[in-house]
C-alpha positions as CSV (number, residue, x, y, z in Angstrom):
1,M,45.6,10.1,-11.6
2,F,48.5,10.3,-9.4
3,R,51.7,11.8,-11.0
4,K,54.7,11.3,-9.3
5,I,56.3,14.9,-8.9
6,D,59.7,13.5,-6.5
7,D,60.4,10.5,-5.1
8,K,57.9,11.2,-2.1
9,T,55.6,13.4,-3.4
10,F,52.4,12.7,-6.1
11,A,49.9,15.7,-7.4
12,S,46.4,14.8,-7.9
13,P,43.3,16.7,-9.0
14,Q,40.7,16.7,-7.1
15,I,40.3,12.9,-5.3
16,E,37.5,10.7,-4.4
17,V,37.2,8.4,-0.9
18,A,38.0,5.5,-2.7
19,D,41.3,6.7,-4.7
20,V,42.5,6.6,-1.2
21,A,42.5,3.0,-1.0
22,E,45.0,3.9,-3.9
23,A,47.0,5.6,-1.6
24,E,47.0,3.5,1.2
25,A,48.4,1.2,-1.4
26,L,51.2,3.7,-2.8
27,G,52.0,3.7,1.3
28,I,51.0,7.6,0.9
29,G,51.3,9.2,5.0
30,L,50.5,11.9,4.0
31,I,47.4,13.4,2.5
32,I,47.3,17.5,1.6
33,N,44.1,18.8,0.6
34,N,44.6,22.2,-1.5
35,R,41.3,22.9,-2.2
36,P,39.1,25.3,-0.8
37,E,35.6,24.1,0.9
38,D,32.7,24.5,-2.1
39,E,34.9,25.4,-4.8
40,S,32.9,23.7,-7.2
41,P,29.5,21.2,-6.6
42,D,30.7,18.9,-7.5
43,Q,33.6,18.2,-5.5
44,T,34.2,15.7,-2.3
45,P,34.1,17.5,0.9
46,G,37.4,18.0,2.7
47,S,36.1,16.0,5.9
48,E,34.8,12.9,3.9
49,I,38.5,12.5,2.4
50,E,40.1,13.6,5.7
51,A,37.6,10.5,7.1
52,A,38.6,7.8,4.6
53,A,42.4,9.0,5.2
54,A,41.8,8.4,8.7
55,A,40.2,4.9,8.5
56,A,43.1,3.6,6.2
57,G,45.6,5.5,8.7
58,I,46.7,8.4,6.3
59,A,47.5,11.4,8.0
60,Y,45.1,14.6,6.2
61,V,46.0,18.8,6.3
62,A,44.0,21.1,4.2
63,I,46.0,24.0,2.8
64,P,43.5,25.5,0.5
65,V,44.8,27.8,-2.0
66,T,42.1,30.0,-4.2
67,H,42.9,31.3,-7.8
68,A,44.2,34.9,-5.7
69,G,47.4,33.0,-5.1
70,F,49.7,31.9,-2.8
71,S,50.2,33.6,0.9
72,M,54.0,33.0,2.6
73,P,51.7,30.8,5.7
74,Q,50.4,28.7,3.3
75,V,54.4,27.9,2.0
76,E,55.2,27.7,5.5
77,A,52.3,24.8,6.2
78,M,53.5,23.4,3.0
79,E,57.1,22.9,4.5
80,A,55.6,22.4,7.6
81,A,53.5,19.0,6.4
82,L,56.2,17.9,4.2
83,A,59.1,17.7,6.9
84,A,56.0,16.4,9.1
85,A,55.3,13.2,7.0
86,E,59.1,12.1,6.9
87,D,60.1,9.4,5.0
88,K,56.5,8.3,4.2
89,P,55.2,9.5,0.5
90,V,52.6,12.7,0.3
91,L,49.6,13.1,-1.9
92,A,48.2,16.4,-2.2
93,Y,45.5,17.4,-4.3
94,C,42.6,20.5,-5.7
95,R,41.2,20.5,-8.7
96,S,43.9,19.4,-11.1
97,G,46.8,19.5,-9.6
98,T,48.5,22.6,-10.2
99,R,47.9,24.6,-7.0
100,S,49.5,21.2,-5.4
101,T,52.3,21.5,-7.4
102,L,53.0,25.4,-7.2
103,L,52.7,25.4,-3.4
104,W,55.2,22.1,-3.5
105,A,57.4,24.2,-5.6
106,L,57.6,27.1,-3.3
107,A,57.8,24.9,-0.3
108,Q,60.9,23.4,-2.0
109,A,63.0,26.6,-3.2
110,R,62.2,27.4,0.7
111,M,64.0,24.6,1.4
112,G,66.9,25.1,-0.7
113,M,66.2,22.8,-3.9
114,A,67.2,24.5,-6.9
115,T,64.6,25.7,-9.1
116,E,65.6,24.3,-12.4
117,A,65.6,20.9,-10.3
118,I,62.4,22.4,-9.0
119,A,61.0,22.8,-12.7
120,A,62.2,19.7,-14.0
121,H,60.2,17.7,-11.4
122,A,57.3,19.6,-11.9
123,A,57.8,19.4,-15.8
124,G,58.4,15.4,-15.3
125,A,54.9,15.0,-13.5
126,G,53.2,17.6,-16.9
127,Y,53.0,20.6,-14.7
128,D,54.6,24.1,-15.6
129,V,56.6,26.2,-12.8
130,S,56.8,28.8,-15.3
131,P,54.4,31.1,-14.2
132,I,55.6,31.3,-10.4
133,M,59.5,30.8,-11.6
134,P,60.4,34.9,-10.1
135,Q,59.1,33.7,-6.3
136,L,61.0,30.5,-6.6
137,D,64.1,32.2,-7.2
138,F,63.2,35.1,-4.6
139,L,62.5,32.2,-2.0
140,A,65.9,29.8,-3.7
141,A,67.8,33.2,-3.3
142,Q,66.7,33.2,0.4
143,A,67.7,29.4,1.6
144,R,70.9,29.9,0.5
């Protein structure tokens, strides 16, 4: 269920409380929830995931992204969360994993990763960043 984007980052569709044990077994140090609360009636509330993460010794942060798109504060929050995780792996999730991957990609571009490398990592995990390639190029150019 968890898709490995790079050596430090996994993306996933909506996780359940029981999935936190799998995250713990993988050594995940931070769970990032990119799903707005009450997006659908069948989603597990973030507070339940946060409590399970805390019980497992895993940090948790919510950076909700709606279908309206991404904002710079969200990109900056993702960049800060990834940096705060230090050397521990990170699991980001949303409804399908796509928004989490796209937000990861934007943060990586802002931190200076080449857009070709970003696209390759995302594709390796089964995600397509082509819809945001202009934004990735813009952020990568600013990082230089």
